[in-house]
Legacy VTK file of the C-alpha trace (Angstrom):
# vtk DataFile Version 3.0
C-alpha trace
ASCII
DATASET POLYDATA
POINTS 232 float
95.234 101.886 93.266
96.369 105.303 94.559
94.130 108.322 94.920
95.078 111.778 93.781
96.265 112.878 97.191
98.554 109.791 97.489
100.031 110.489 94.098
100.746 114.110 94.999
102.472 113.045 98.311
104.708 110.644 96.393
105.586 113.267 93.806
106.500 115.709 96.558
108.601 113.058 98.245
110.466 112.406 95.008
111.126 116.058 94.509
112.426 116.396 98.144
114.608 113.369 97.757
116.146 114.612 94.516
116.768 118.208 95.828
120.343 117.504 96.985
121.479 114.920 94.464
122.127 114.437 90.741
120.207 111.185 90.924
116.742 110.697 89.500
113.993 108.592 91.165
111.149 107.215 89.124
108.154 105.371 90.644
105.898 102.889 88.848
102.888 100.974 90.348
101.416 98.094 88.382
98.244 96.137 89.254
100.097 92.964 88.315
103.376 92.003 86.577
101.834 89.251 84.457
98.509 87.386 83.900
100.361 84.056 84.281
98.213 82.353 81.653
100.370 79.347 81.551
99.994 78.524 85.271
96.397 77.003 85.067
97.484 74.902 82.065
100.668 73.738 83.786
98.757 72.633 86.899
95.955 71.015 84.933
98.445 69.050 82.777
100.413 67.959 85.919
97.318 66.781 87.705
95.930 65.061 84.661
99.168 63.065 84.267
99.698 62.370 88.010
96.331 61.721 89.517
95.179 58.695 87.473
98.427 56.672 88.190
98.150 57.701 91.799
94.554 56.418 91.892
95.770 53.074 90.575
98.532 52.913 93.246
95.865 53.512 95.883
93.913 50.453 94.764
91.612 51.591 92.043
91.402 49.100 89.159
89.911 49.254 85.661
86.853 47.171 86.503
86.151 49.405 89.478
86.456 52.400 87.275
84.091 50.798 84.660
81.485 50.303 87.382
81.908 53.913 88.380
81.125 54.965 84.838
78.196 52.609 84.378
79.854 49.274 83.686
80.773 50.144 80.080
82.657 47.396 78.314
83.536 46.720 74.673
82.861 43.430 72.985
82.385 40.284 75.090
82.693 40.784 78.772
85.496 38.297 79.117
87.516 39.416 76.115
90.902 40.534 77.207
91.378 43.007 74.323
88.025 44.610 75.030
88.750 44.968 78.752
92.120 46.649 78.045
90.566 49.011 75.568
87.747 49.836 77.930
90.271 50.494 80.685
92.222 52.798 78.486
89.157 54.696 77.421
88.068 55.166 81.004
91.658 56.245 81.934
91.633 58.902 79.159
88.193 60.024 80.254
89.379 60.558 83.786
92.382 62.504 82.559
90.162 64.734 80.554
87.847 65.381 83.448
90.782 66.158 85.700
92.408 68.446 83.127
89.248 70.512 82.601
88.330 70.684 86.307
91.803 71.815 87.407
92.081 74.250 84.520
88.858 75.966 85.538
89.742 75.920 89.213
93.188 77.405 88.874
91.883 79.966 86.343
90.070 81.684 89.240
92.198 84.713 90.085
92.486 83.956 93.808
93.477 80.324 93.214
95.898 81.314 90.394
97.705 83.676 92.756
98.210 80.943 95.280
99.245 78.441 92.584
101.851 80.655 90.987
105.431 79.704 92.198
107.214 82.533 93.975
110.155 82.218 91.634
107.997 82.785 88.643
106.440 85.872 90.303
109.862 87.311 91.075
111.056 86.747 87.488
107.986 88.418 85.967
108.195 91.429 88.363
111.899 91.754 87.481
111.048 91.648 83.751
108.223 94.106 84.074
110.409 96.533 86.058
113.169 96.286 83.434
110.619 97.035 80.697
109.613 100.176 82.621
113.158 101.219 83.251
113.927 101.205 79.542
110.531 102.575 78.421
110.856 105.685 80.586
114.470 106.382 79.701
116.060 105.874 83.086
119.184 104.645 81.274
119.433 107.980 79.445
120.103 110.368 82.360
123.237 112.422 82.143
125.233 110.669 84.769
123.405 107.314 84.533
122.116 107.767 88.032
118.487 106.842 87.538
116.677 104.632 90.096
113.425 102.866 89.327
111.127 101.920 92.272
108.635 99.414 90.902
105.773 97.551 92.651
103.246 94.980 91.498
100.140 95.007 93.724
98.748 91.573 92.964
102.123 89.857 93.590
102.924 92.283 96.529
106.363 92.249 95.098
108.797 95.119 94.512
111.906 95.741 92.495
114.464 98.476 92.435
116.766 98.942 89.453
119.660 101.382 89.663
121.539 102.491 86.523
125.229 101.724 86.114
126.284 105.090 87.641
125.055 103.771 90.971
125.013 100.043 90.634
128.777 99.509 91.171
128.972 102.168 93.944
126.128 101.068 96.136
126.088 97.703 97.969
123.207 95.352 96.993
122.040 95.274 100.605
121.133 99.019 100.483
118.769 98.428 97.560
117.302 95.450 99.461
116.440 97.992 102.263
114.615 100.116 99.736
112.665 97.054 98.519
111.831 95.984 102.017
110.359 99.403 102.868
108.129 99.243 99.834
106.984 95.615 100.266
106.186 96.329 103.940
103.712 98.935 102.733
102.242 96.560 100.129
101.689 93.773 102.622
99.825 96.015 104.994
97.722 97.467 102.170
99.386 100.831 102.286
101.059 101.186 98.832
101.452 104.935 99.269
103.182 104.581 102.575
105.468 101.938 101.146
106.476 104.169 98.219
107.097 107.196 100.602
109.354 105.082 102.775
111.222 103.603 99.732
111.675 107.086 98.158
113.064 108.447 101.407
115.647 105.661 101.695
116.563 105.941 98.016
117.049 109.682 98.503
119.470 109.098 101.279
121.490 106.735 99.062
121.518 109.216 96.196
122.644 112.087 98.313
125.647 110.024 99.404
126.638 108.542 96.086
125.429 111.055 93.496
126.016 114.634 94.822
124.399 117.486 92.882
126.200 119.038 89.853
126.427 122.792 89.129
123.588 122.337 86.655
121.089 119.973 88.184
117.954 119.764 86.031
115.037 117.506 86.817
115.480 114.936 84.000
112.526 112.720 84.783
108.985 113.373 85.980
108.405 113.157 89.727
104.905 111.790 89.383
104.289 108.085 89.946
103.166 106.118 86.914
100.068 103.951 87.399
99.938 101.272 84.782
96.669 100.302 83.168
95.299 96.927 84.454
94.508 95.946 80.823
98.037 96.309 79.652
98.973 92.851 81.200
LINES 1 233
232 0 1 2 3 4 5 6 7 8 9 10 11 12 13 14 15 16 17 18 19 20 21 22 23 24 25 26 27 28 29 30 31 32 33 34 35 36 37 38 39 40 41 42 43 44 45 46 47 48 49 50 51 52 53 54 55 56 57 58 59 60 61 62 63 64 65 66 67 68 69 70 71 72 73 74 75 76 77 78 79 80 81 82 83 84 85 86 87 88 89 90 91 92 93 94 95 96 97 98 99 100 101 102 103 104 105 106 107 108 109 110 111 112 113 114 115 116 117 118 119 120 121 122 123 124 125 126 127 128 129 130 131 132 133 134 135 136 137 138 139 140 141 142 143 144 145 146 147 148 149 150 151 152 153 154 155 156 157 158 159 160 161 162 163 164 165 166 167 168 169 170 171 172 173 174 175 176 177 178 179 180 181 182 183 184 185 186 187 188 189 190 191 192 193 194 195 196 197 198 199 200 201 202 203 204 205 206 207 208 209 210 211 212 213 214 215 216 217 218 219 220 221 222 223 224 225 226 227 228 229 230 231
């Protein structure tokens, strides 16, 4: 995701941004925020339920479907009950074929990315970022001035979480600017450049709203965390 040189550049940028502030910046890069296992099943179920009725509305009828599947009937050809049962069996068979076909298709990573609703991606990135915020103790800094800069590569989505020492003092639009700088880098395939720009803007915010104390230790590591692809 990032080579050793990129990681070193980001660590140096974090150290420089924190030099004149009591705030702490922590960067995390994840290959993805979620595997979205429910997305293929949701699309497959929706298509299996919707496509057969739509086919009927477009003019397909049970006898036409029977011919398509080899003219299979049950009992006497003219028996109403047999015709209905045959139509139901064909209908169920079509639903099963649609379900399996769509499930396999949407399970392909490229298709699944396109089929995942943006709102679901945003929610999963937000949840993954909050998990990292808590896991790395950003809520435990002395003045509650930790800032997490989180990015998910597959979603090309970013999230910034500021602890309560900054949240009330800094307008939301400012954090949106930090996110925009990071996502611009992600979208052009330059994750390192995106993080460098986001760290620089976050450092400007921290210098304004979290001035340094007399004792100003580095409470969190400056190195970016690269999450294991197998963790999600």
